[in-house]
C-alpha positions in Angstrom: -5.0 101.7 100.1 -4.7 101.8 103.9 -2.8 100.0 106.4 -6.0 97.9 107.4 -6.2 96.5 104.0 -2.7 94.9 104.1 -1.8 91.6 105.9 1.1 89.8 106.2 1.5 87.3 103.3 1.9 83.5 104.2 4.6 81.6 102.6 3.9 80.5 99.1 3.3 76.8 98.8 5.2 74.5 96.4 2.0 74.0 94.3 1.5 77.8 94.2 5.2 78.2 93.1 4.8 75.9 90.3 1.6 77.8 89.2 3.4 81.1 89.3 6.4 80.0 87.4 4.0 78.4 84.8 2.0 81.7 84.3 5.3 83.6 84.1 6.4 81.5 81.3 3.3 82.0 79.2 3.5 85.7 79.8 7.0 85.9 78.9 6.3 84.3 75.5 3.8 87.0 74.9 5.7 89.9 76.2 8.9 89.0 74.2 7.1 90.0 71.0 5.1 92.9 72.4 5.7 96.3 70.7 8.4 98.3 72.1 6.0 101.1 72.6 3.8 98.9 74.6 6.6 97.7 76.9 7.6 101.4 77.4 4.0 102.5 78.2 3.7 99.5 80.8 6.8 100.7 82.6 5.4 104.2 82.6 2.1 103.1 84.0 3.9 101.1 86.8 5.7 104.4 87.6 2.6 106.4 87.7 0.8 103.9 90.0 3.6 103.9 92.4 3.8 107.6 92.6 0.1 107.7 93.1 0.3 105.1 95.9 3.3 106.9 97.8 1.3 108.0 100.8 0.0 104.6 101.3 3.3 102.8 100.7 5.7 105.0 102.6 4.2 104.4 106.1 4.3 100.9 105.7 7.9 100.9 104.8 8.6 103.2 107.7 7.0 100.6 110.1 8.8 97.6 108.7 12.3 98.9 108.1 12.8 101.9 110.5 14.0 104.0 107.8 13.0 107.8 107.8 10.3 109.0 105.8 12.5 111.6 103.8 14.8 108.7 102.8 11.9 106.4 101.7 10.3 109.0 99.8 13.6 109.8 98.0 14.1 106.2 97.3 10.5 105.7 95.8 11.3 108.7 93.6 14.5 106.9 92.4 12.4 103.7 91.7 9.8 105.4 89.5 12.6 107.4 87.8 14.3 104.3 86.9 11.1 102.7 85.6 10.6 105.7 83.3 14.3 105.6 82.2 14.0 102.0 81.2 11.0 103.0 79.3 13.0 105.7 77.2 15.6 103.1 76.6 13.2 100.6 75.2 11.6 103.1 73.0 14.9 104.2 71.7 15.9 100.5 70.7 19.8 100.7 70.5 19.8 98.1 73.3 18.5 95.5 71.0 22.0 95.5 69.3 20.5 95.0 65.8 23.4 94.1 63.2 22.8 93.4 59.6 25.4 91.8 57.3 24.0 91.7 53.8 25.0 88.7 51.6 28.5 89.3 49.9 29.8 86.9 47.3 33.3 88.6 47.4 33.7 88.6 51.2 37.5 88.8 51.7 37.8 85.8 54.0 37.8 83.5 51.0 34.1 82.3 51.0 31.0 84.1 50.3 29.1 85.8 53.3 25.6 84.8 53.7 22.9 87.3 54.9 23.3 87.4 58.6 21.1 89.5 60.9 21.6 89.6 64.9 19.7 91.1 67.8 19.3 90.5 71.5 16.3 88.8 72.7 14.6 88.1 76.0 15.8 85.2 78.1 12.3 84.4 79.3 10.8 84.4 82.8 13.3 85.7 85.5 13.3 85.3 89.3 14.3 88.4 91.4 15.4 88.1 95.0 14.6 91.4 96.6 16.9 93.1 99.0 16.3 94.3 102.6 18.1 97.6 102.7 16.3 99.4 99.8 12.6 98.4 100.3 11.7 100.3 97.0 14.8 100.7 94.8 16.2 97.1 95.1 13.0 95.4 96.1 9.8 94.3 94.5 9.6 97.1 91.9 13.2 97.9 91.9 15.9 98.0 89.3 16.1 94.2 88.6 12.3 94.0 88.0 12.5 97.3 85.9 15.4 96.1 83.6 13.9 92.6 83.2 10.4 94.0 82.3 12.2 96.3 79.8 14.2 93.3 78.3 10.9 91.5 77.5 11.0 89.1 80.5 8.4 88.1 82.9 9.2 88.6 86.5 8.7 86.4 89.6 9.8 88.3 92.8 10.8 86.5 95.9 10.1 89.0 98.6 12.4 89.8 101.4 11.2 88.8 104.8 12.3 92.1 106.3 9.4 94.0 104.8 6.6 91.4 103.7 3.6 93.9 104.0 5.2 96.4 101.9 6.0 93.7 99.4 2.5 92.8 99.2 1.2 96.3 99.0 3.8 97.1 96.2 3.0 94.0 94.4 -0.7 95.0 94.2 0.2 98.5 92.9 2.7 97.1 90.3 0.3 94.6 89.0 -2.4 97.1 88.7 -0.2 99.3 86.8 0.7 96.7 84.4 -2.9 95.6 84.0 -4.0 99.1 83.1 -1.4 99.0 80.4 -2.7 95.7 78.9 0.3 93.7 79.9 -0.2 89.9 79.8 -1.5 88.1 82.7 1.3 86.6 84.9 3.9 89.2 83.8 4.7 90.0 87.3 4.0 88.0 90.4 5.5 87.8 93.9 6.2 84.8 96.2 7.1 84.5 99.9 9.4 82.2 101.9 12.9 80.9 101.5 11.6 77.4 100.4 9.5 79.1 97.8 12.4 81.0 96.5 14.5 77.9 96.2 11.8 76.0 94.4 11.4 78.7 92.0 15.2 79.1 91.3 15.1 75.3 90.4 12.2 75.5 88.1 12.8 74.9 84.4 10.6 77.7 83.4 13.0 80.3 85.1 15.8 81.4 82.8 17.9 83.7 84.9 18.0 85.1 88.5 19.1 88.4 90.2 19.9 88.7 93.9 21.1 91.5 96.2 22.1 90.3 99.7 24.9 88.6 101.7 27.8 86.5 100.5 26.6 83.4 102.4 23.0 83.6 101.0 24.0 84.6 97.5 26.6 82.0 97.0 24.2 79.3 98.2 21.7 80.5 95.5 24.3 80.9 93.0 25.4 77.3 93.3 21.9 76.1 93.0 21.4 78.1 89.8 24.7 76.8 88.4 24.2 73.2 89.3 20.7 72.7 87.7 20.4 70.2 85.0 20.1 73.3 82.6 22.3 76.1 84.5 21.0 79.6 84.3 22.8 83.0 84.7 22.7 84.2 88.3 23.4 88.0 88.8 24.2 88.2 92.4 25.4 91.3 94.4 26.9 89.8 97.5 29.2 92.0 99.5 31.7 94.8 99.4 34.0 96.9 101.8 34.6 99.6 99.3 38.1 100.7 100.4 39.0 104.3 100.3 42.7 105.4 99.7 43.7 109.0 101.0 47.0 110.1 99.6 49.5 112.2 101.9 49.0 115.4 99.9 45.2 115.1 100.2 45.3 114.5 103.9 47.4 117.4 104.6 45.4 119.7 102.3 41.8 119.0 103.6 42.0 116.9 106.7 38.7 118.1 108.3 36.8 117.9 105.0 38.0 114.4 104.2 37.1 113.1 107.7 33.7 114.7 107.7 32.8 113.2 104.2 34.0 109.9 105.1 32.0 109.7 108.3 28.9 111.0 106.8 29.2 108.2 104.0 29.8 105.6 106.7 26.9 106.6 109.0 24.3 107.5 106.4 21.4 105.2 106.5 22.9 103.5 109.5 25.7 102.3 107.2 23.3 99.8 105.7 24.5 100.5 102.2 26.2 98.1 99.8 28.4 100.9 98.8 29.5 102.3 102.3 33.2 102.8 102.5 34.2 100.4 105.4 38.0 100.7 105.1 40.0 104.0 104.8 43.8 104.1 104.4 45.3 107.3 105.7 48.9 108.4 106.2 50.0 107.7 109.8 50.2 110.8 111.9 48.4 113.0 109.6 46.0 115.7 110.8 43.1 113.5 109.3 43.9 110.9 112.0 43.2 113.3 114.6 40.0 114.7 113.0 38.6 111.2 113.0 39.7 110.5 116.5 38.0 113.7 117.7 34.9 113.2 115.6 31.5 113.1 117.3 29.9 110.1 115.8 26.1 110.3 115.7 23.9 108.3 118.0 22.8 104.8 117.0 19.4 103.9 115.8 17.4 100.9 115.0 18.7 98.9 112.0 16.5 97.2 109.3 15.6 94.2 111.2 16.9 91.8 114.0 18.9 89.7 111.3 20.9 92.8 110.2 21.5 93.9 113.8 22.9 90.4 114.5 25.0 90.3 111.7 26.4 93.8 112.3 27.2 92.9 116.0 29.1 89.7 115.0 31.1 91.2 112.1 32.1 94.1 114.1 33.3 92.1 117.1 35.3 89.8 114.7 37.3 92.9 113.6 37.3 94.6 117.0 39.0 91.8 118.6 41.7 91.3 116.0 45.3 91.7 117.0 46.4 95.2 116.0 42.9 96.7 115.9 41.5 99.2 118.4 38.4 101.1 118.9 39.0 105.1 118.6 35.4 106.5 118.5 31.9 105.6 119.1 28.5 107.0 119.2 25.5 106.5 121.7 23.9 102.8 121.8 21.0 104.0 123.6 18.5 103.8 120.5 20.3 101.2 118.6 23.8 99.8 117.6 26.5 102.5 118.1 28.5 104.0 115.2 32.0 102.8 115.7 35.3 103.7 114.2 38.2 101.3 114.5 41.9 101.7 113.7 44.7 99.4 112.6 47.7 99.7 110.4 48.3 99.0 106.6 51.0 96.5 107.7 48.2 94.5 109.7 45.9 94.6 106.7 48.7 93.2 104.4 49.4 90.5 107.0 45.7 89.3 107.3 44.0 90.7 104.3 40.8 88.6 104.3 39.9 89.1 107.9 40.5 93.1 107.8 38.9 93.6 104.6 35.6 91.8 105.2 32.5 93.8 105.1 30.8 95.1 108.3 27.1 95.8 107.3 26.1 98.7 109.2 27.5 102.0 110.8 31.0 101.1 111.4 34.4 101.4 109.5 38.1 100.5 110.0 40.9 103.1 109.5 44.3 101.7 108.5 47.3 104.0 108.8 50.2 103.6 106.4 53.8 104.7 106.5 54.6 104.6 102.7 52.1 105.4 100.0 53.6 102.3 98.0 51.8 100.3 100.6 48.5 101.3 99.0 49.5 99.6 95.8 50.2 96.4 97.8 46.9 96.5 99.4 45.1 97.3 96.3 46.5 94.1 94.6 45.6 91.9 97.4 42.0 92.9 98.1 39.1 90.9 96.9 36.5 92.1 94.3 34.6 95.4 95.1 31.7 97.1 93.9 33.7 100.4 94.5 37.1 101.7 95.5 37.7 105.5 96.1 41.0 107.5 95.7 41.1 110.9 97.6 44.2 112.7 96.1 45.7 115.2 94.0 46.1 115.2 90.2 49.8 115.2 90.6 50.2 112.7 93.1 53.0 110.3 92.1 51.1 107.3 92.9 47.9 108.3 91.3 48.2 106.6 88.1 49.5 103.1 89.5 46.8 103.2 92.2 44.0 104.0 89.7 45.1 101.1 87.6 45.5 98.6 90.4 41.9 99.6 91.9 40.3 99.3 88.4 41.4 95.6 88.4 39.7 95.1 91.5 36.5 97.3 91.6 33.6 97.9 89.2 33.5 101.6 89.9 36.6 103.7 90.8 35.9 107.1 92.3 38.3 110.2 92.5 37.6 112.7 95.3 34.0 111.6 95.9 32.4 109.1 98.3 30.8 105.8 96.9 27.3 106.1 98.6 24.8 107.4 96.2 24.7 105.3 93.1 23.2 107.4 90.3 20.8 105.6 87.9 22.0 106.5 84.7 23.5 105.4 81.2 27.2 104.8 82.2 26.7 103.5 85.6 28.5 100.2 86.8 27.0 98.6 89.8 28.9 95.3 90.0 32.5 93.9 90.4 34.7 91.0 90.6 33.7 88.2 92.9 32.7 88.4 95.9 31.3 91.7 95.1 29.1 90.1 92.4 28.8 86.7 90.9 28.8 88.2 87.3 31.5 91.0 87.1 30.8 91.8 83.5 27.3 93.0 84.4 25.6 95.9 86.2 22.5 96.0 88.3 22.1 99.8 88.2 21.8 101.9 85.1 20.5 101.3 81.9 23.1 98.6 80.8 21.4 96.3 83.4 19.1 95.4 80.7 21.7 93.4 79.1 21.5 90.7 81.8 18.3 89.5 80.7 18.8 89.1 77.0 20.8 86.9 74.6 21.9 87.2 71.1 20.0 85.3 68.2 21.2 85.4 64.6 19.0 84.9 61.7 20.8 83.5 58.6 19.3 83.9 55.0 15.7 84.2 56.6 13.2 85.8 54.3 12.4 89.5 55.2 8.8 89.1 56.1 9.7 86.5 58.7 12.4 88.5 60.4 11.8 90.3 63.7 10.9 93.9 63.1 14.3 95.2 64.2 16.0 93.2 61.6 13.7 93.8 58.6 15.1 95.6 55.8 12.9 98.8 56.1 13.8 99.2 59.7 10.1 99.9 60.8 11.0 100.4 64.4 13.4 103.4 63.4 16.1 102.0 65.7 20.1 102.5 65.4 21.5 99.4 63.7 24.9 98.3 62.4 24.6 97.8 58.7 27.5 96.1 56.9 29.8 97.6 59.6 28.4 101.1 59.5 26.0 102.5 62.3 22.8 103.7 60.8 19.9 105.5 62.5 
């Protein structure tokens, strides 16, 4: 593949969208019953194909997103890793959640228990709205696609307008990998254009949707998904300011280290990360405040696209002109929007919480000074839902337990003495949170539990063994973990 082979795709027409979702529905019916080993092999084949195409894909991504080559190559490694990780999860089979209750005429509830067998099954064809800020890991072949394919779903991707050529090139690679593994035709397809995405979302063949982006765009799509004649699940990641709380003992113990770690997390990838800590609470007059004021912020650079840049400028200005907010440091704006640090007080945040805890997507953050550590509990109880919340403290801080509990009520992931950027793809990861961080706080879009978004439980009562799905047959032909009569068996 070379750059000359890639052209910017046209918007998908209404008739083309209808054809795409029809093919996806047919493919989903076949993929749902495919052997687990075949599903896993297909995920591995896609990962292999993407690795082999890295030298062709990365330059296109650089040109369209302005992200550095090292960052993009690392992101592509993450993308292929998560595809293979989901392949291993599919093979192991515990995600199916197989439960078997044998018939019991003496069941203590007072009536005989019938033979009941329950498992998780694919929802069907799903729609994935690709994100702009991770052109590999949250885009065409990203975590939503990987988890949906692993769950037995067909995938229709609505490409992000910020990197259309990369989306087309990645689509070719993914489709080729699936073909090489013998996957059904139509299992993975990409559409282009806002109208195409909305039409697909309304299509009856689509059984669920996933989204990563802005609160405004995500909420509009969520409303469409839930107002359909047959509403569908909409797993939207919308926005988060990811507050960080520094206790007095921590600020006095390592002022320079905390300041440096915070600023690195804020300015990494030009602040264009959904987990960027955009709000920091620190004790008034502490050495850490002086470290932040004297910090040498890096020079600005180009953001992902003009829309991101305009949104950053507008949201930064809304906070900058707020009463009680002042600018304390900034970098150069010669090559792009300047990284900026603003300052206010915890009292001001409590007085106008919504305005001062809104996300600024880009290289900027607000530092709020507090006088009394109990103010941190007040703030934690008022903030909206978050993807993450961070505590930088000491184990014996009197406020630690209460603050941890308060933040667990507001965020999907609570960190202790670490910064939230860098979301590990692993088994226990939670990347979600109460609204407006996401539209489905009980789910995650990162980690192996993401597969659970695209399945639903089905129970089979008194069905002959030969007619049961393999995961529920008495002999356990798949060799997967199962809960049998209340006991976990391998």
